[in-house]
N, C-alpha and C positions, 0 to 999 in steps of 0.2 A: 504494500500500500504506500502511495506517495502523496505529496501535497496536490491540491487541485491545480496549482499553477504549473508544477512539473508535469502533471498529466496532460494538460492542455498544450504545453509547449513542446513536449517530447524531447528529442535530442538537442533542440535549440536552447533548452534550459542550461545545458552544460557550457554554453558560450557566454553566459552571464558572468560578471565579476563574482569572485567567491563570496564576497559579503552580500551581494544581491541574491546569490543562490541560497545562502542561509536564511536571509530575511523572507524570501518567498517559499521557503520550505516549512514555514509555520503551518501547523495542521494537527489533526488528531494522531497521525502516524509519528510525527516528530515529538509530540507532547509539549511543544513550545508555543508560547505567545510572545509577541514582540511589541514593545512600546518605544515610540520615537519622541524625543524631546528636542525642540529646536526653535528656529525663528524664521518666519516668512519675511523675506526682504521686501516683498511687495505683494499686496492683494489689490487687484484692479478690476474695474467694470468697464463695459462699453458705454454707449450713449445713454442719455436720460431715459429713453424708452424702455431700457432694461430694468430700471429700478422697481416698477410695480411687480414684475415677475419674480425678482429676487425677494421682495418683501413677502410675496405669497408663499414662495418656497420655504422661507424661514419658519413659517408656522409648522412645517413638517421636517425641519432640520435638513433641508435641501438647499445647497448653495449658501453663500454668505452675503448679507445685504449691505455691508459697509466696506469701503476701501481702507487701506492702511499700509504703513511701512514699519519694518522691524517689529512685527507682531509675534509674540511668543505663541507656540502651539504645541499640541500633543496629538499623536496619531496612535490609536490602539488597534492592534491586529490580534484578535483572540479567536481561536477555533472552537466550535461547539457543534453539536448535532441539533438541528432545528426540529420543530414539531412534526415535520414531514419526513424525518429520518435522513435528511441531507446534511453532509458535512458543510459547514458554513464558516467563513472567516470574516470578522468584523473589520471594516475600514472606517472607524469613527474618528473624525478630526475635530478638535476643539481649539478655536482661535480666541486668544485672550485679548479681545478688542476693548477699547475704552468704553466704560459704561456697563457692559455685561458680556460674558463670553458667548460665542456663537458656535453651534455645532453643524457639521456636515456629515450625515450618517449614510453608510452604505454597508450592505451585507453581500458577500460574494459566495456563489455556489457554482459547481460544475454543471454545464448543460446536460440534459439527458443523453445527447449524442456524444458528449465528451470532446467536442471540437471547439468550444469557446467557454468563457466564464459568463455567468449571468450576474449582473450587478443590480441588486434591488436597492433603490434609493429611498431615504427618508424613514421616519418613525413608523409609517404604516405601509411601506413597500408599494406605494401607488405606482411608481415608475420602475420598469424593468428594462435594462439596457444590455445588449450583447457587447462583450469586450473581447478583443483579439490581442494576444501577447506575442511579442517578438524580441529577439536579442539583436542589438546593433553591433557593428564591427568593433566598437570600442568597449564592448562588454556591458553597455548600459541597457536598460529595459525600455521598450516603447510599447505603450498600450493605446489602442485606438478603439473608439466606440463604433458600434454599428446601429442596428435598428432600435428604436425606443418604443415601448408599449405602455399604455396607461391601463391600470386595473383597479376597479372599485365596484364591489358588488357584481351585478350582471354586466357592467361595462367592461369591455375588453377590446381596446382599439389601438391601432398603430398610430403613433404621433406623426402628423404630416410634416414634411420638410420645412414648410413655411414657418412653423412655430417650434420645430425641433432644432437640435444642434449636434455638432460633432465634437467630441472631446478627444484630446490628445495628451497623454501623460508620459513624461520622460523622467526616469529615475536612474541615477548613476551613483557611483561611489568614488569619492575624492580621497585617494591614498595620502595626499599631502596633509590634509586636515583631519583625516579619519572621520569623515562625515558623509552621510548620504545627501545627495542633492536632488531636489524635486522641482519639476516645472509642469504646470497644468494650464491648458489653454482650451477654452470652449468657444466654438465659432458657429454662427448660423450662416447657412449658404447664401441667404439673401441680404441679411443685415450686418454681417461681418462679426468681429470679435465681441463676445458677450461678457466673459468673465474669465478670471485666471489668477494664478498665484505662483510664486517661485520662492524657494528658500532652501534651508538645509537643516539636518538634524542628526543626532546620535541615537543609536538604538541599544536597547537592553532586552534580555530574554529571560522569561520566567517559565517555570514548570506549571502547565495548566492543571495538572492533577493536584497541585498545592494551592494555586491562586484561584482557579475556577474563573467564572465569568461574573464580573462585578455587576451589582444591580444598576439598571438603567442603560446597559450597553446593548442588550438585545432590543429589537423593535417591539412596538406595542402590538402590531398585527403582522403576521407572516403570510406571504402569498405563495400558493402552490403552483400557480400558472407560470410557465416558463416563457 
């Protein structure tokens, strides 16, 4: 048994920097969780038209409504088995913005076909996004989003391109500073850049059999539909 990320990447996983390999080996098989502590050099937004959507997403811990520089943050990657029996890894980011911290929640599971990762966003997993992982020539990790779907009750629809967006995440390891570097960019095909952040962090690892999943880390509602 391997991590969901090694499974979806196959032999490409071995091309990642060794520190990235360990970080994305977190899972039930490894028995490890990973916590990253660092600083976002910059959190940015697109034009003013983006703000209402960001404010709406904030009610479900999706995206971040405020811009900022030198913002302390924490990312928690903890594996667990969800209520549908799927191995799940949390990607919960907490940004210590002035006034009050803001969270951006995601839970990742392997798709039924095993060819991609499903990224459920927010406290109630209303949004599901396909993610595709690849190793770059320099050993960094590139994650690109695919189709987005909205799920609530009987509603099960594909998000149209007009209001959807494509996310690109680049994560690397800087040997000179012993830090992970992260860059996220979300772009709409018609309206351009919407949201993003870039920064760096150090990671520590804990035994999940000892620490478990802290209260508040799992979503309020879990979605079975892929």
